[in-house]
C-alpha positions in Angstrom: 127.2 -119.0 60.6 128.0 -121.7 58.0 130.3 -124.4 59.6 134.1 -124.0 59.3 133.5 -120.7 59.0 134.9 -117.7 61.5 133.9 -114.8 63.2 136.4 -111.9 61.7 138.0 -109.8 64.5 139.4 -106.7 62.6 139.2 -103.2 63.5 137.3 -101.2 60.3 138.7 -97.8 59.8 136.8 -94.6 60.5 136.3 -92.7 57.3 138.7 -89.9 58.4 141.6 -87.5 56.2 143.9 -90.2 56.8 144.1 -93.8 57.0 146.3 -93.8 60.3 143.5 -91.3 62.1 140.9 -94.0 60.8 142.3 -96.7 62.2 142.5 -95.1 65.5 139.0 -93.9 65.2 137.6 -97.4 64.3 139.6 -98.6 67.6 137.5 -96.1 69.6 134.3 -97.1 67.7 135.0 -100.5 68.6 134.8 -99.6 72.7 132.1 -97.7 71.9 130.0 -100.2 70.1 130.9 -102.3 73.1 129.5 -99.9 75.7 126.4 -99.0 73.7 125.7 -103.6 73.4 126.2 -103.8 76.9 123.7 -101.0 77.4 121.1 -102.8 75.1 121.4 -105.6 76.8 121.3 -103.9 80.3 117.7 -102.4 78.6 116.6 -105.5 76.9 117.1 -107.3 80.5 114.4 -105.1 82.1 116.3 -103.7 84.7 114.7 -101.1 86.9 116.1 -97.5 87.1 117.0 -98.5 90.4 119.6 -101.2 88.9 121.0 -98.1 86.9 121.1 -96.0 89.8 122.4 -98.4 92.4 125.8 -97.8 93.3 126.8 -100.8 95.1 126.6 -102.5 98.3 128.1 -99.9 100.6 126.4 -97.2 98.3 129.7 -95.8 97.8 130.6 -96.7 93.9 129.8 -95.2 90.7 126.5 -96.1 89.3 125.9 -97.2 85.9 124.2 -94.2 85.2 126.9 -92.0 86.9 129.8 -93.9 84.7 127.3 -93.6 81.4 127.3 -89.7 81.9 131.1 -89.6 83.0 132.3 -91.2 79.8 130.1 -88.7 77.5 131.3 -85.5 79.6 135.2 -86.6 79.6 135.1 -87.3 75.7 133.6 -83.7 75.2 136.3 -82.1 77.8 139.2 -83.5 76.1 137.7 -82.4 73.0 136.9 -78.8 73.7 139.0 -78.4 76.4 142.3 -79.9 75.3 142.2 -80.1 71.6 140.1 -76.9 70.7 141.4 -74.9 73.5 137.8 -73.4 74.2 134.9 -73.3 76.1 132.1 -75.8 75.8 129.2 -74.2 73.5 125.9 -73.9 74.8 124.2 -76.1 73.0 126.6 -78.8 74.8 126.3 -77.4 78.2 123.0 -78.1 78.1 123.6 -81.9 77.7 125.3 -81.6 81.3 122.8 -80.3 83.4 125.1 -81.6 86.6 129.1 -81.2 86.6 130.9 -84.6 85.9 132.6 -84.4 89.2 130.9 -83.8 92.6 132.3 -81.2 95.1 134.6 -84.0 96.6 136.1 -84.9 93.2 134.3 -88.4 92.8 131.7 -88.8 89.4 129.0 -87.0 90.1 125.8 -89.2 91.0 123.3 -88.6 88.3 119.8 -90.3 89.4 116.7 -90.7 87.6 118.3 -90.4 84.2 116.9 -93.0 81.9 119.2 -95.4 79.6 117.9 -93.4 76.5 119.0 -90.4 77.5 122.4 -91.5 78.4 122.6 -92.9 75.0 121.6 -90.1 73.3 124.4 -88.1 75.1 126.9 -90.6 74.3 125.9 -90.4 70.3 126.0 -86.9 70.7 129.5 -86.6 72.0 130.8 -89.3 69.9 129.3 -87.6 66.9 131.0 -84.1 67.8 134.3 -85.7 68.3 134.4 -87.6 65.3 133.2 -84.6 63.6 136.8 -82.5 64.4 139.4 -85.5 65.0 138.6 -87.6 61.4 139.2 -84.2 59.7 142.8 -84.4 61.0 145.8 -84.6 58.8 148.9 -86.4 60.1 150.4 -83.2 61.1 147.4 -81.6 63.2 147.2 -85.2 64.4 150.3 -85.1 66.3 150.7 -81.8 66.7 151.1 -80.6 70.5 148.2 -78.7 71.9 149.2 -76.4 75.3 145.6 -75.7 76.9 145.8 -73.4 79.2 145.5 -74.0 83.3 147.0 -77.7 82.9 150.8 -78.8 83.5 150.5 -81.0 80.2 150.9 -80.7 76.5 148.9 -83.0 74.5 148.4 -84.6 70.9 145.1 -85.5 69.7 147.0 -89.4 68.8 147.3 -89.4 72.7 143.6 -87.9 73.3 142.1 -91.0 71.2 144.8 -93.7 72.6 143.4 -91.9 76.1 139.6 -92.1 75.4 139.5 -95.8 74.1 141.7 -96.8 77.4 139.4 -94.6 79.1 136.0 -95.8 78.2 137.2 -99.7 78.1 137.9 -99.2 81.6 134.3 -98.0 82.5 132.5 -100.4 80.4 134.5 -103.3 82.5 133.1 -101.2 86.0 129.6 -100.6 84.1 129.8 -104.9 83.4 130.6 -105.6 87.1 128.1 -103.2 88.9 125.3 -105.0 86.7 126.6 -108.3 87.8 126.8 -107.4 91.5 123.2 -105.8 90.9 122.0 -108.9 89.7 123.9 -111.2 92.7 122.3 -109.0 95.4 119.1 -108.6 93.6 115.8 -110.5 95.0 113.9 -110.3 91.9 115.8 -113.3 89.9 116.4 -111.5 86.9 118.2 -113.3 84.3 119.8 -110.4 82.6 123.4 -110.5 81.6 125.8 -107.6 80.5 128.7 -109.1 80.0 130.6 -109.6 76.9 
C-alpha cells in the first residue's frame, strides 16, 4: 500500500433487482468472506482434522466442522422452509447426510468432514440463497411469509439480517475454538485464525 493510502472499508452491493436488496446482500457476503478467510487461514496453518473435529477441553463445545455444517444448513433452511415455503430439493438433501441438530437439539457433531467439503457446501448454500433473494423486488423483499408449523411470519429482509448476525456469531465461535485448540495443543503450531 502506498504511503498515506488508507484501507477503504465499504460494503459492495451484490448485483440484485433493487439497490436496497443488493446492499443487504453485500453485507451478507462480507461476513461470508470473513468466514471463508478464517477457514483458509485454518487450512494454511496446517491444523489437523483433529482440530476441525475438536469439541473443546470438556468435549461439550461445538467443533469448527459442526459450526460450518450448521451455517450452511441454516441458510438453506431459511431459504426453503421460510422464504420459499417448500421442502429441500433432493440435491440439497444430499449435501446434508446428517441432521443439523441432534436428538437433544444441540448442533450435530459431524466428525471426519474435510474443510474443503465444508467450504463447497457453504458455496452451494450461498449460491442458492443469492439466486433467489437477489431477484426479489422491494415488494417481495418486504412481503410477509407465513410458513406452516411455526408461530411466526417473516420477511426476506429479516431473514437476511438474521443470517448475517447468525454467521457473525458462529465466526466468532470458530475463531475462539481455534484459539483454544492452539492454546492446549502441544504441537506448537503457530497458525492464526483471527481477523
